[in-house]
C-alpha positions in Angstrom: -25.1 -14.8 -18.5 -27.8 -12.9 -20.5 -31.1 -14.6 -21.0 -30.7 -14.7 -24.8 -27.8 -17.2 -24.4 -29.8 -19.5 -22.2 -32.8 -19.2 -24.5 -31.0 -20.3 -27.5 -29.3 -23.1 -25.5 -32.8 -24.2 -24.5 -34.1 -24.1 -28.1 -31.1 -26.3 -29.2 -31.9 -28.9 -26.6 -35.6 -28.9 -27.5 -34.7 -29.5 -31.1 -32.7 -32.5 -30.1 -35.6 -34.1 -28.3 -37.1 -37.2 -29.9 -40.5 -36.6 -31.6 -42.3 -38.7 -29.0 -40.5 -37.2 -25.9 -43.0 -36.5 -23.1 -42.5 -33.9 -20.3 -44.3 -34.1 -16.9 -45.4 -30.7 -15.5 -44.3 -30.4 -11.8 -47.5 -29.3 -10.2 -50.4 -30.9 -12.0 -48.2 -33.8 -13.4 -49.8 -33.3 -16.8 -48.1 -35.0 -19.8 -47.0 -32.6 -22.6 -44.8 -32.8 -25.6 -43.1 -30.2 -27.7 -44.7 -29.7 -31.2 -42.5 -26.7 -32.2 -39.7 -24.6 -30.9 -39.6 -21.1 -32.4 -37.5 -18.0 -31.9 -40.2 -16.3 -29.8 -42.2 -19.2 -28.4 -42.5 -22.9 -27.8 -45.6 -24.8 -28.7 -46.7 -27.6 -26.4 -49.5 -30.1 -26.6 -51.3 -31.7 -23.6 -51.6 -35.5 -24.1 -54.9 -35.7 -22.1 -56.8 -33.1 -24.0 -54.8 -32.6 -27.2 -54.9 -28.9 -26.4 -52.0 -26.9 -28.0 -50.6 -23.9 -26.1 -48.0 -21.4 -27.1 -45.4 -20.6 -24.3 -44.0 -17.2 -24.9 -40.3 -16.3 -24.7 -40.9 -13.3 -22.5 -42.6 -15.5 -19.9 -39.6 -17.8 -19.9 -37.4 -14.7 -19.4 -39.5 -13.6 -16.4 -39.2 -17.1 -14.9 -35.4 -17.1 -15.6 -35.0 -13.8 -13.7 -37.1 -15.0 -10.8 -34.8 -18.1 -10.5 -31.7 -15.9 -10.7 -32.9 -13.7 -7.8 -34.5 -16.4 -5.7 -32.6 -18.0 -2.8 -32.3 -21.8 -3.0 -34.5 -21.9 -6.1 -37.8 -20.3 -7.2 -40.9 -21.6 -5.3 -43.1 -23.4 -7.8 -46.2 -22.5 -5.7 -45.7 -18.9 -6.8 -46.4 -19.7 -10.5 -49.4 -18.0 -12.0 -52.4 -20.3 -13.0 -51.7 -22.3 -16.2 -47.9 -21.6 -16.0 -47.1 -25.2 -15.0 -45.6 -26.1 -18.4 -42.9 -23.3 -18.3 -40.7 -24.9 -15.6 -41.1 -28.4 -17.2 -39.9 -27.1 -20.6 -37.1 -25.0 -19.0 -35.8 -28.1 -17.2 -34.7 -29.4 -20.6 -31.9 -26.7 -20.3 -28.8 -28.4 -18.9 -28.5 -25.8 -16.1 -32.0 -25.8 -14.7 -33.5 -28.5 -12.6 -36.8 -29.1 -10.8 -36.8 -30.4 -7.2 -40.4 -31.6 -6.7 -39.7 -32.6 -3.1 -38.6 -29.1 -2.2 -41.2 -27.6 -4.7 -38.6 -25.4 -6.5 -36.8 -24.9 -9.8 -33.2 -23.8 -9.5 -30.1 -23.1 -11.6 -27.1 -25.4 -11.0 -23.6 -26.0 -12.3 -23.7 -29.7 -11.8 -25.5 -32.5 -13.7 -29.2 -32.0 -13.9 -32.3 -34.1 -14.6 -35.3 -33.0 -16.7 -39.0 -33.6 -16.5 -38.9 -36.0 -19.3 -41.0 -39.1 -18.7 -38.7 -42.1 -18.2 -40.1 -44.6 -20.7 -37.9 -47.3 -19.2 -40.0 -47.0 -16.0 -43.4 -46.6 -17.6 -46.2 -48.8 -16.2 -46.2 -52.4 -17.6 -48.5 -53.0 -20.6 -51.3 -55.5 -20.4 -49.1 -58.2 -22.0 -46.5 -57.7 -19.3 -48.9 -57.8 -16.3 -47.6 -59.7 -13.3 -49.1 -60.3 -9.9 -47.7 -57.9 -7.3 -46.1 -59.6 -4.3 -47.5 -59.0 -0.9 -50.5 -57.0 -2.0 -53.6 -58.4 -0.2 -56.1 -56.3 -2.2 -55.0 -58.0 -5.4 -55.7 -61.5 -4.3 -59.0 -60.6 -2.6 -60.1 -58.6 -5.6 -59.3 -61.5 -8.0 -61.3 -63.8 -5.8 -64.2 -61.3 -5.7 -64.2 -60.9 -9.5 -64.3 -64.7 -9.9 -67.2 -64.9 -7.5 -69.1 -62.1 -9.3 -68.6 -63.9 -12.6 -69.8 -67.3 -11.3 -73.0 -66.1 -9.6 -76.0 -64.0 -10.6 -75.5 -61.1 -8.1 -78.4 -59.2 -9.7 -80.6 -61.6 -7.8 -79.2 -61.7 -4.3 -82.3 -63.2 -2.6 -82.0 -66.1 -5.0 -78.4 -67.0 -3.9 -77.6 -69.7 -1.4 -76.6 -68.5 2.1 -73.1 -69.9 1.7 -72.6 -67.9 -1.5 -73.8 -64.7 0.2 -71.4 -65.4 3.1 -68.5 -65.7 0.6 -69.5 -62.5 -1.2 -69.8 -60.6 2.1 -66.5 -61.9 3.3 -64.7 -61.0 0.1 -66.3 -57.6 -0.1 -65.3 -56.8 3.5 -61.7 -58.0 2.8 -61.4 -55.9 -0.4 -62.8 -52.9 1.4 -60.3 -53.2 4.3 -57.4 -53.9 2.0 -58.3 -51.1 -0.4 -58.7 -48.6 2.5 -55.3 -49.5 3.9 -53.6 -49.4 0.5 -55.5 -46.1 -0.4 -54.0 -44.5 2.7 -50.5 -45.6 1.7 -51.0 -44.1 -1.7 -52.4 -40.9 -0.2 -49.4 -40.5 2.0 -47.1 -40.6 -1.0 -49.3 -38.3 -3.0 -49.3 -35.6 -0.4 -45.6 -35.0 -1.0 -46.3 -34.4 -4.7 -49.4 -32.2 -4.6 -49.2 -28.4 -4.5 -51.8 -25.8 -3.9 -55.3 -26.9 -4.6 -54.4 -27.8 -8.2 -56.0 -31.1 -9.3 -53.6 -33.7 -10.6 -55.1 -35.9 -13.4 -54.6 -39.5 -14.1 -56.2 -41.9 -16.5 -59.3 -42.6 -14.4 -59.8 -39.3 -12.6 -58.0 -36.7 -10.6 -57.1 -35.8 -7.0 -56.2 -32.6 -5.2 -54.6 -31.5 -2.0 -57.0 -30.0 0.5 -57.2 -29.3 4.3 -59.4 -30.6 7.1 -59.9 -28.2 10.0 -60.6 -29.6 13.5 -61.1 -27.7 16.7 -61.5 -28.6 20.4 -62.3 -26.4 23.4 -59.4 -25.4 25.5 -59.3 -25.9 29.3 -62.8 -25.3 30.7 -61.7 -22.9 33.5 -59.6 -20.8 31.0 -62.5 -20.5 28.6 -64.9 -19.5 31.4 -62.5 -16.9 32.7 -62.1 -15.3 29.3 -65.8 -15.2 28.7 -66.5 -13.7 32.1 -64.0 -11.0 31.4 -66.1 -10.2 28.3 -69.3 -9.9 30.4 -70.6 -13.5 29.8 -72.0 -15.1 32.9 -70.4 -18.4 33.8 -73.8 -20.1 34.0 -74.6 -19.2 30.4 -71.9 -21.6 29.1 -71.4 -23.7 32.3 -71.2 -26.9 30.4 -68.9 -25.3 27.9 -71.2 -26.5 25.2 -69.8 -25.8 21.7 -73.0 -24.3 20.5 -73.3 -22.0 23.5 -69.7 -20.9 23.2 -70.2 -20.1 19.5 -73.2 -18.0 20.4 -71.2 -16.2 23.0 -68.3 -15.5 20.6 -70.7 -13.7 18.3 -71.3 -10.9 20.9 -67.7 -10.6 22.2 -64.3 -9.5 20.8 -62.9 -13.0 21.3 -61.7 -15.0 18.4 -62.1 -18.8 17.7 -58.5 -19.4 18.6 -59.0 -17.8 22.1 -61.2 -20.6 23.2 -60.6 -23.4 20.8 -57.6 -25.6 20.2 -57.5 -25.6 16.4 -55.8 -28.4 14.5 -55.5 -28.5 10.7 -54.5 -31.6 8.8 -54.1 -32.2 5.1 -55.4 -35.1 3.1 -56.1 -36.2 -0.4 -59.7 -35.9 -1.7 -61.1 -37.5 -4.8 -61.9 -34.6 -7.1 -63.7 -36.5 -10.0 -64.0 -39.8 -11.7 -64.1 -40.4 -15.4 -66.7 -43.2 -15.6 -66.4 -43.4 -19.4 -62.7 -44.2 -19.3 -63.2 -46.8 -16.5 -66.0 -48.5 -18.4 -63.9 -48.5 -21.6 -61.0 -50.0 -19.7 -63.1 -52.7 -18.1 -64.6 -53.7 -21.4 -61.1 -53.9 -22.8 -60.1 -56.3 -20.0 -63.2 -58.4 -20.7 -62.5 -58.6 -24.4 -58.8 -59.5 -23.7 -59.8 -62.3 -21.4 -62.4 -63.6 -23.9 -59.7 -63.6 -26.6 -57.2 -65.4 -24.5 -55.9 -68.8 -25.7 -57.5 -71.8 -24.0 -54.2 -72.6 -22.2 -53.9 -69.1 -20.7 -57.6 -69.2 -19.6 -57.1 -72.6 -17.9 -54.0 -71.4 -16.1 -55.9 -68.4 -14.8 -58.8 -70.6 -13.6 -56.4 -72.9 -11.8 -54.8 -69.9 -10.1 -58.2 -68.6 -8.9 -59.2 -72.0 -7.6 -55.9 -72.4 -5.7 -56.4 -69.0 -4.1 -59.9 -69.9 -3.2 -58.9 -73.1 -1.6 -56.2 -71.3 0.4 -58.8 -68.8 1.7 -61.2 -71.6 2.5 -58.5 -73.3 4.6 -57.9 -70.1 6.6 -61.5 -69.0 7.1 -63.6 -72.1 7.1 -65.7 -72.5 10.3 -65.1 -76.0 11.7 -68.7 -77.2 12.6 -68.8 -79.4 15.6 -65.5 -78.3 17.1 -65.7 -78.5 20.8 -64.5 -75.5 22.8 -62.4 -76.6 25.8 
């Protein structure tokens, strides 16, 4: 099928999209929407920055031919910089689909999905907020917030010892719970991040990066290889890393000859938008202040019930005799 046929099919489907339809780019997960679909280009706007960008027909044609010739789909990692919106828009075509788990866009004869944001599964609004079940960090954070509001933590030396103990306990619990939950989130994110391209959210962005660890191989093997290169055994007898590195500089050996090198991938925080966080926090404070008296009372009772439950579990029973 010539590209011109697929192009006009794509334009027809773009014209049928609702005005508020939002597409998610597959690599950076940026949110974009179509502002105009023309004969030679498609105009998209990025929700985060309001930047408008023209996507040219000839670039879509290049991507189309790459998909046609690729085996099992075109690898999205091969996209040039700033080309992330092209596959997202092309996925609106009924015969092209993005598989984010495999990191490809492919042509198919069967039913396809698009990169359209599913508004039915968008995060709950503030009015629909509910307590998540089984999430320890939520309960501990709620208790910590209550403690911070009830005590003047800007004057820690002026607080009673029991209050400081409570704050320290809650801070430790929140830190532990948050670290555990953070790792669970990171494990899921790793499957969705490509390249070193940052992926933005409301409060900041993250990116995929690598951590490189190395450890010396068997001592005797390292010494034998160094001796073959004219390095006396005594010079690195302890197989000290610094001594081995100095020896490598004057030999033809490589790092991998004497080190077991292990690389692992992890999610690193790239930046934080403190202004957005501050604005959001202020909005939460304003919303709580504007709550009806009944709602505020219910929230206070929930906090007190949680606090009593924690006290029952963690209270030190003075005078208890150890058998």
